[in-house]
N, CA, C and O atoms as a MOPAC input file, in Angstrom:
PM7 MOZYME 1SCF
protein

 N     11.51300 1     2.57300 1   -12.13600 1
 C     11.41200 1     3.78800 1   -11.46400 1
 C     12.25400 1     4.86600 1   -11.77600 1
 O     11.77200 1     5.98300 1   -11.96300 1
 N     13.77700 1     4.59900 1   -11.87300 1
 C     14.58600 1     5.48600 1   -11.97400 1
 C     14.59600 1     6.01900 1   -13.79100 1
 O     15.05600 1     7.05400 1   -14.27400 1
 N     13.87800 1     4.81200 1   -14.49700 1
 C     13.70700 1     5.24100 1   -16.00400 1
 C     12.58200 1     6.39700 1   -15.92200 1
 O     12.83400 1     7.54400 1   -16.29000 1
 N     11.32100 1     6.01400 1   -15.41400 1
 C      9.96800 1     6.95700 1   -15.25300 1
 C     10.67900 1     8.24900 1   -14.60500 1
 O     10.12200 1     9.26500 1   -15.02200 1
 N     11.71500 1     8.52600 1   -13.73200 1
 C     11.85400 1     9.52600 1   -13.20000 1
 C     13.23400 1    10.30400 1   -14.02500 1
 O     13.72700 1    11.38200 1   -13.69400 1
 N     13.60100 1     9.57500 1   -14.98000 1
 C     14.73200 1    10.23500 1   -15.76300 1
 C     16.11400 1    10.34500 1   -14.86400 1
 O     16.97500 1    11.19200 1   -15.10100 1
 N     16.20000 1     9.45500 1   -13.89200 1
 C     17.30700 1     9.77300 1   -12.95500 1
 C     18.32500 1     8.83600 1   -12.93900 1
 O     18.27800 1     7.94000 1   -13.78200 1
 N     19.30600 1     8.87000 1   -12.08100 1
 C     20.47500 1     7.72300 1   -11.72300 1
 C     20.09800 1     7.49100 1   -10.49600 1
 O     19.26000 1     8.14100 1    -9.87100 1
 N     20.80100 1     6.41400 1   -10.06200 1
 C     20.51200 1     5.96500 1    -8.63300 1
 C     20.82000 1     6.83300 1    -7.57000 1
 O     20.39800 1     6.43600 1    -6.48400 1
 N     21.53600 1     8.08100 1    -7.55800 1
 C     22.07000 1     8.94800 1    -6.74800 1
 C     20.65700 1     9.43900 1    -5.92000 1
 O     19.59000 1     9.72700 1    -6.46100 1
 N     20.88100 1     9.45000 1    -4.79400 1
 C     19.71600 1     9.65700 1    -4.01900 1
 C     19.38100 1    11.34200 1    -4.05800 1
 O     18.27500 1    11.80000 1    -3.77100 1
 N     20.38400 1    12.04400 1    -4.41100 1
 C     19.91700 1    13.46300 1    -4.32900 1
 C     19.36900 1    13.78600 1    -6.04100 1
 O     18.64400 1    14.73600 1    -6.33600 1
 N     19.84000 1    12.88300 1    -6.91500 1
 C     19.27600 1    12.95500 1    -8.20600 1
 C     17.83200 1    12.60800 1    -8.23100 1
 O     16.91400 1    13.27600 1    -8.70700 1
 N     17.78000 1    11.39200 1    -7.61000 1
 C     16.26200 1    11.08400 1    -7.35300 1
 C     15.21800 1    12.11000 1    -6.82200 1
 O     14.20700 1    12.55900 1    -7.36100 1
 N     15.83000 1    12.37100 1    -5.47000 1
 C     14.87000 1    13.81100 1    -5.01500 1
 C     14.59400 1    14.81600 1    -5.62300 1
 O     13.59100 1    15.45900 1    -5.31400 1
 N     15.57700 1    15.27400 1    -6.83800 1
 C     15.43300 1    16.50400 1    -7.60700 1
 C     14.34700 1    16.10100 1    -8.82900 1
 O     13.55700 1    16.90100 1    -9.32800 1
 N     14.47600 1    14.74800 1    -9.18300 1
 C     13.81400 1    14.30800 1   -10.17700 1
 C     12.13200 1    14.23500 1    -9.47700 1
 O     11.12500 1    14.64400 1   -10.05500 1
 N     12.16700 1    13.77400 1    -8.47300 1
 C     10.65700 1    13.60600 1    -8.00100 1
 C     10.01200 1    15.19900 1    -7.63500 1
 O      8.82800 1    15.50300 1    -7.78200 1
 N     11.08500 1    16.10800 1    -7.13100 1
 C     10.68200 1    17.35400 1    -6.85700 1
 C      9.89900 1    18.09800 1    -8.17300 1
 O      9.09000 1    19.01100 1    -8.01100 1
 N     10.22100 1    17.63400 1    -9.30600 1
 C      9.64100 1    18.17900 1   -10.31700 1
 C      8.21700 1    17.74100 1   -10.78800 1
 O      7.65700 1    18.29200 1   -11.73600 1
 N      7.73600 1    16.85100 1   -10.16500 1
 C      6.43200 1    16.35800 1   -10.07200 1
 C      5.20500 1    17.09100 1    -9.43600 1
 O      5.48800 1    17.93100 1    -8.58100 1
 N      4.25100 1    16.95000 1    -9.64600 1
 C      3.03500 1    16.98200 1    -8.87500 1
 C      2.91300 1    15.63900 1    -8.33600 1
 O      3.11300 1    14.63800 1    -9.02400 1
 N      2.52600 1    15.60500 1    -6.88400 1
 C      2.67600 1    14.12500 1    -6.26400 1
 C      1.49300 1    13.34300 1    -6.82400 1
 O      1.57000 1    12.11500 1    -6.87900 1
 N      0.42300 1    13.97100 1    -7.23400 1
 C     -0.94000 1    12.97800 1    -7.59600 1
 C     -0.60100 1    12.66200 1    -9.20600 1
 O     -1.12700 1    11.68200 1    -9.73400 1
 N      0.19300 1    13.42900 1    -9.87400 1
 C      0.67300 1    13.21200 1   -11.35100 1
 C      1.61200 1    12.15900 1   -11.21300 1
 O      1.37200 1    11.13300 1   -11.85000 1
 N      2.66000 1    12.20400 1   -10.49200 1
 C      3.66400 1    10.99200 1   -10.21400 1
 C      3.07000 1     9.76900 1    -9.69000 1
 O      3.51500 1     8.70200 1   -10.11400 1
 N      2.23000 1     9.76600 1    -8.91900 1
 C      1.18700 1     8.64300 1    -8.57200 1
 C      0.63000 1     7.86100 1    -9.56900 1
 O      0.73800 1     6.64600 1    -9.73400 1
 N     -0.17200 1     8.94700 1   -10.42600 1
 C     -0.73700 1     8.37100 1   -11.59300 1
 C      0.29900 1     7.77500 1   -12.80900 1
 O     -0.10700 1     6.77900 1   -13.40700 1
 N      1.37100 1     8.23600 1   -13.12700 1
 C      2.41500 1     7.81700 1   -13.78500 1
 C      3.07200 1     6.33100 1   -13.46900 1
 O      3.46700 1     5.43400 1   -14.21200 1
 N      3.01200 1     6.47000 1   -12.09900 1
 C      3.97000 1     4.99800 1   -11.36800 1
 C      2.98500 1     4.09100 1   -11.76400 1
 O      3.36600 1     3.11200 1   -12.40700 1
 N      1.56400 1     4.23900 1   -11.46300 1
 C      0.61000 1     3.30000 1   -11.49900 1
 C      0.58000 1     2.87200 1   -13.01300 1
 O      0.66300 1     1.68100 1   -13.31300 1
 N      0.48900 1     3.62800 1   -13.73900 1
 C      0.40400 1     3.41300 1   -15.13800 1
 C      1.37300 1     2.79800 1   -15.78300 1
 O      1.12900 1     2.15700 1   -16.80500 1
 N      2.68100 1     2.91300 1   -15.24600 1
 C      3.85000 1     2.05800 1   -15.19400 1
 C      4.12300 1     0.93500 1   -14.83300 1
 O      5.17400 1     0.32500 1   -15.03000 1
 N      2.93700 1     0.50300 1   -14.12900 1
 C      3.01700 1    -0.87700 1   -13.24200 1
 C      4.00800 1    -1.01500 1   -12.18400 1
 O      4.58600 1    -2.04800 1   -11.84900 1
 N      4.14200 1     0.25700 1   -11.65600 1
 C      5.32800 1     0.24200 1   -10.44200 1
 C      4.36000 1     0.53900 1    -9.09100 1
 O      3.13300 1     0.63400 1    -9.13400 1
 N      5.07100 1     0.64500 1    -8.06000 1
 C      4.23700 1     0.85100 1    -6.74200 1
 C      4.78900 1     1.97600 1    -6.23800 1
 O      6.01700 1     2.04800 1    -6.18400 1
 N      3.95900 1     3.07100 1    -5.77200 1
 C      4.17200 1     4.02400 1    -5.02200 1
 C      2.85000 1     4.86800 1    -4.69800 1
 O      1.84300 1     4.48000 1    -5.29000 1
 N      2.73300 1     5.78400 1    -3.98600 1
 C      1.49000 1     6.34500 1    -3.44000 1
 C      1.75900 1     7.83000 1    -2.97200 1
 O      2.75500 1     8.02300 1    -2.27500 1
 N      1.06100 1     8.74000 1    -3.25600 1
 C      0.93400 1    10.20900 1    -2.72700 1
 C      0.32100 1     9.96700 1    -1.49500 1
 O     -0.63400 1     9.23700 1    -1.23200 1
 N      1.23900 1    10.92600 1    -0.53300 1
 C      0.58400 1    11.32300 1     0.76900 1
 C     -0.71000 1    12.07400 1     0.67300 1
 O     -0.72600 1    12.92600 1    -0.21600 1
 N     -1.79600 1    11.94600 1     1.39200 1
 C     -2.88300 1    12.75700 1     1.25400 1
 C     -3.37700 1    13.24300 1     2.45100 1
 O     -3.23700 1    12.56700 1     3.47000 1
 N     -3.96200 1    14.36500 1     2.48000 1
 C     -4.62600 1    14.90400 1     3.54300 1
 C     -5.97100 1    14.03200 1     3.92600 1
 O     -6.53000 1    13.35400 1     3.06500 1
 N     -6.44700 1    14.10100 1     5.28300 1
 C     -7.61100 1    13.09200 1     5.29900 1
 C     -8.73600 1    13.27300 1     4.26600 1
 O     -9.42400 1    12.41700 1     3.71100 1
 N     -8.74200 1    14.93300 1     4.12800 1
 C     -9.90900 1    15.12400 1     3.14400 1
 C     -9.65900 1    14.65500 1     1.54200 1
 O    -10.58300 1    14.26200 1     0.82900 1
 N     -8.61800 1    14.73400 1     1.20900 1
 C     -8.26000 1    14.34300 1     0.03800 1
 C     -8.33400 1    12.76800 1    -0.10800 1
 O     -8.73900 1    12.23700 1    -1.14200 1
 N     -7.96700 1    12.15300 1     0.86000 1
 C     -8.17200 1    10.71000 1     0.64500 1
 C     -9.71200 1    10.35200 1     0.86500 1
 O    -10.19500 1     9.37300 1     0.29600 1
 N    -10.49200 1    11.19100 1     1.73100 1
 C    -12.06500 1    10.75200 1     1.54700 1
 C    -12.73700 1    11.04200 1     0.16900 1
 O    -13.75000 1    10.49300 1    -0.26500 1
 N    -11.99500 1    11.99400 1    -0.43400 1
 C    -12.77700 1    12.18400 1    -1.98100 1
 C    -11.94500 1    11.43200 1    -3.10900 1
 O    -12.11400 1    11.66600 1    -4.30600 1
 N    -11.08500 1    10.56200 1    -2.64800 1
 C    -10.65400 1     9.57300 1    -3.74400 1
 C    -11.26800 1     8.51400 1    -4.16600 1
 O    -11.86400 1     7.88800 1    -3.28900 1
 N    -11.31200 1     8.15700 1    -5.09100 1
 C    -12.23000 1     7.12400 1    -5.64800 1
 C    -11.94000 1     5.73700 1    -4.80900 1
 O    -12.90500 1     5.01900 1    -4.54600 1
 N    -10.85800 1     5.42400 1    -4.46300 1
 C    -10.72900 1     4.02600 1    -3.71600 1
 C    -11.26900 1     4.39700 1    -2.38000 1
 O    -11.99300 1     3.52400 1    -1.90100 1
 N    -11.11800 1     5.39000 1    -1.70200 1
 C    -11.76800 1     5.89700 1    -0.47300 1
 C    -13.29400 1     5.45000 1    -0.36600 1
 O    -13.90000 1     4.74500 1     0.44200 1
 N    -13.67100 1     6.15600 1    -1.52200 1
 C    -15.26500 1     6.11500 1    -1.53000 1
 C    -15.77900 1     4.44900 1    -2.01400 1
 O    -16.90000 1     4.10100 1    -1.64300 1
 N    -14.99400 1     3.53400 1    -2.77600 1
 C    -15.21200 1     2.35500 1    -2.93000 1
 C    -15.09000 1     1.39700 1    -1.51200 1
 O    -15.74300 1     0.36200 1    -1.37200 1
 N    -14.28700 1     1.84700 1    -0.64900 1
 C    -13.98700 1     0.93300 1     0.27900 1
 C    -14.74000 1     1.60900 1     1.64500 1
 O    -14.42000 1     1.08600 1     2.71300 1
 N    -15.65100 1     2.65700 1     1.69200 1
 C    -15.92200 1     3.42400 1     2.70300 1
 C    -17.04100 1     2.60500 1     3.47000 1
 O    -17.29400 1     2.79300 1     4.66000 1
 N    -17.69900 1     1.65700 1     2.65300 1
 C    -18.53400 1     1.02800 1     3.22400 1
 C    -18.32000 1    -0.36800 1     3.72800 1
 O    -19.26300 1    -1.02500 1     4.17000 1
 N    -17.21400 1    -0.78600 1     3.67600 1
 C    -16.51900 1    -2.11000 1     3.87400 1
 C    -16.08600 1    -1.96700 1     5.10000 1
 O    -15.73500 1    -0.86200 1     5.51200 1
 N    -16.04600 1    -3.22100 1     5.96300 1
 C    -15.60000 1    -3.38700 1     7.29700 1
 C    -13.93900 1    -3.14100 1     7.31600 1
 O    -13.20900 1    -3.39800 1     6.35800 1
 N    -13.60500 1    -2.73300 1     8.27000 1
 C    -12.03700 1    -2.70100 1     8.34000 1
 C    -11.39800 1    -4.00200 1     8.26800 1
 O    -10.26600 1    -4.06400 1     7.78600 1
 N    -12.00500 1    -5.09600 1     8.70500 1
 C    -11.42800 1    -6.48000 1     9.07500 1
 C    -12.48700 1    -7.23200 1     8.59300 1
 O    -13.66200 1    -7.08700 1     8.92900 1
 N    -11.89400 1    -8.33300 1     7.50900 1
 C    -12.85700 1    -9.17900 1     7.27700 1
 C    -12.43800 1   -10.40900 1     6.78800 1
 O    -11.87700 1   -10.53900 1     5.69900 1
 N    -12.78400 1   -11.66200 1     7.84300 1
 C    -12.32700 1   -12.93200 1     7.74900 1
 C    -13.28800 1   -13.70300 1     7.08600 1
 O    -14.48000 1   -13.73500 1     7.39200 1
 N    -12.63500 1   -14.46900 1     5.96300 1
 C    -13.35400 1   -15.47000 1     5.42300 1
 C    -13.14900 1   -16.95700 1     5.61100 1
 O    -12.01800 1   -17.36100 1     5.33800 1
 N    -13.83900 1   -17.64900 1     5.93600 1
 C    -13.67500 1   -19.03800 1     6.32100 1
 C    -13.56900 1   -19.74200 1     4.98100 1
 O    -14.46100 1   -19.72600 1     4.13300 1
 N    -12.37900 1   -20.37400 1     4.85900 1
 C    -12.36500 1   -21.10700 1     3.59700 1
 C    -12.14800 1   -22.73800 1     3.31200 1
 O    -11.91600 1   -23.38100 1     2.28800 1
 N    -12.32600 1   -23.07800 1     4.65000 1
 C    -12.41500 1   -24.48700 1     4.70500 1
 C    -12.62200 1   -24.83200 1     6.22600 1
 O    -12.30800 1   -24.01700 1     7.09300 1
 N    -13.27900 1   -26.34100 1     6.59300 1
 C    -13.20300 1   -26.76500 1     7.68300 1
 C    -12.01400 1   -27.48200 1     8.16400 1
 O    -11.52100 1   -28.36200 1     7.45900 1
 N    -11.44900 1   -27.13800 1     9.45300 1
 C    -10.23900 1   -27.99200 1     9.99000 1
 C    -10.32300 1   -27.75000 1    11.45400 1
 O    -11.05100 1   -26.86900 1    11.91200 1
 N     -9.53300 1   -28.57600 1    12.24200 1
 C     -9.35900 1   -28.79200 1    13.49600 1
 C     -8.67300 1   -27.46300 1    13.80900 1
 O     -7.96100 1   -27.06900 1    12.88600 1
 N     -8.71600 1   -26.67200 1    14.89700 1
 C     -7.88500 1   -25.67800 1    15.49000 1
 C     -6.48300 1   -25.87500 1    15.48200 1
 O     -6.23600 1   -26.96600 1    15.99500 1
 N     -5.50500 1   -25.30800 1    15.13200 1
 C     -4.36400 1   -25.27100 1    15.32600 1
 C     -3.77200 1   -24.48000 1    16.34800 1
 O     -3.86300 1   -23.25200 1    16.33800 1
 N     -3.11000 1   -25.18200 1    17.32000 1
 C     -2.57500 1   -24.22400 1    18.42500 1
 C     -1.51200 1   -23.57100 1    18.37600 1
 O     -0.61500 1   -24.11700 1    17.73300 1
 N     -1.26400 1   -22.51200 1    18.86200 1
 C      0.16600 1   -21.67000 1    18.60000 1
 C      1.01200 1   -22.43400 1    19.40200 1
 O      0.72800 1   -23.01800 1    20.44800 1
 N      2.14300 1   -22.37000 1    18.77800 1
 C      3.31500 1   -22.76700 1    19.60700 1
 C      4.24700 1   -21.82900 1    20.20700 1
 O      4.36800 1   -20.77600 1    19.58000 1
 N      4.84400 1   -21.93300 1    21.12700 1
 C      5.69200 1   -21.00400 1    21.82500 1
 C      6.59500 1   -20.53000 1    20.79600 1
 O      7.04400 1   -21.29000 1    19.93800 1
 N      6.94700 1   -18.97000 1    20.87000 1
 C      7.63500 1   -18.14300 1    20.07700 1
 C      8.53900 1   -17.09100 1    20.70400 1
 O      8.50700 1   -16.86900 1    21.91500 1
 N      9.14700 1   -16.60500 1    20.07100 1
 C     10.17100 1   -15.41700 1    20.63300 1
 C      9.06300 1   -14.15000 1    20.55500 1
 O      9.13600 1   -13.21300 1    21.35000 1
 N      8.24800 1   -14.20800 1    19.73000 1
 C      7.51400 1   -12.94700 1    19.54300 1
 C      6.14500 1   -13.18100 1    19.50200 1
 O      5.73400 1   -14.27300 1    19.11100 1
 N      5.35200 1   -12.26400 1    19.86900 1
 C      3.75000 1   -12.33700 1    19.88600 1
 C      3.16800 1   -13.15500 1    18.65800 1
 O      2.46200 1   -14.15400 1    18.79100 1
 N      3.47300 1   -12.71900 1    17.69700 1
 C      2.94900 1   -13.09000 1    16.43300 1
 C      3.67800 1   -14.02400 1    15.38000 1
 O      3.40000 1   -14.13100 1    14.18600 1
 N      4.68300 1   -14.68200 1    16.09400 1
 C      5.68200 1   -15.28300 1    15.28100 1
 C      4.99300 1   -16.57000 1    14.62100 1
 O      4.45500 1   -17.33600 1    15.42100 1
 N      4.94500 1   -16.88100 1    13.35900 1
 C      4.32300 1   -18.22200 1    12.72600 1
 C      3.14500 1   -17.82200 1    12.33600 1
 O      2.57000 1   -18.71900 1    11.72100 1
 N      2.40700 1   -16.65700 1    12.44800 1
 C      1.12800 1   -16.12900 1    11.87300 1
 C      1.62900 1   -15.36400 1    10.37700 1
 O      2.71800 1   -14.83200 1    10.16300 1
 N      0.76100 1   -15.46600 1     9.68000 1
 C      0.79700 1   -14.78300 1     8.32600 1
 C     -0.53000 1   -14.26800 1     7.85700 1
 O     -1.54500 1   -14.95900 1     7.93700 1
 N     -0.52000 1   -13.00000 1     7.34600 1
 C     -1.73700 1   -12.30700 1     6.85400 1
 C     -1.43500 1   -11.95100 1     5.55000 1
 O     -0.25000 1   -11.68500 1     5.34700 1
 N     -2.25800 1   -11.87100 1     4.53900 1
 C     -2.10900 1   -11.02600 1     3.23400 1
 C     -3.27900 1   -10.62900 1     3.22200 1
 O     -4.25600 1   -11.35800 1     3.39300 1
 N     -3.31800 1    -8.97000 1     2.94100 1
 C     -4.43700 1    -7.92600 1     2.49800 1
 C     -3.95800 1    -7.49000 1     1.43900 1
 O     -2.84700 1    -6.96100 1     1.47600 1
 N     -4.66600 1    -7.59800 1     0.23100 1
 C     -4.46100 1    -7.01900 1    -0.88900 1
 C     -5.54600 1    -5.95000 1    -1.12900 1
 O     -5.61700 1    -5.51100 1    -2.27700 1
 N     -6.19300 1    -5.58700 1    -0.42800 1
 C     -7.24600 1    -4.49000 1    -0.60200 1
 C     -7.17000 1    -3.18500 1    -0.66400 1
 O     -7.46400 1    -2.45400 1    -1.61000 1
 N     -6.60100 1    -2.80100 1     0.79900 1
 C     -6.28700 1    -1.22300 1     0.48500 1
 C     -5.37100 1    -1.06000 1     1.71200 1
 O     -5.14600 1    -2.02200 1     2.44600 1
 N     -4.81800 1     0.21500 1     1.94500 1
 C     -3.68200 1     0.19300 1     2.90500 1
 C     -4.32300 1     1.55500 1     3.58600 1
 O     -4.82800 1     2.51800 1     3.00800 1
 N     -4.15500 1     1.34700 1     4.88100 1
 C     -4.50000 1     2.23900 1     5.96600 1
 C     -3.31300 1     2.62600 1     6.62600 1
 O     -2.63600 1     1.84400 1     7.29200 1
 N     -2.96800 1     4.19500 1     6.39900 1
 C     -1.74500 1     4.69300 1     6.98300 1
 C     -2.01900 1     4.94000 1     8.43500 1
 O     -1.12900 1     5.37200 1     9.16700 1

């Protein structure tokens, strides 16, 4: 990311380097470089984005059953979802 920005690790230098970019152009450059970042969009900007259009008709949550097994009871834990894992590589909803 620093190489893409042409910056060193100093937070102020990074901020100056980012400020030189249009947010959507920076997002595209980051994606092209196989890095991870996303521009913040207003609701209308998001709704007209190709990714939003691609997922518009999909359910917010989808559960796929991949095998049959006996139910696994949750064990006592310090927090409500301790021990549970979820992986979603589809899209991000802010």
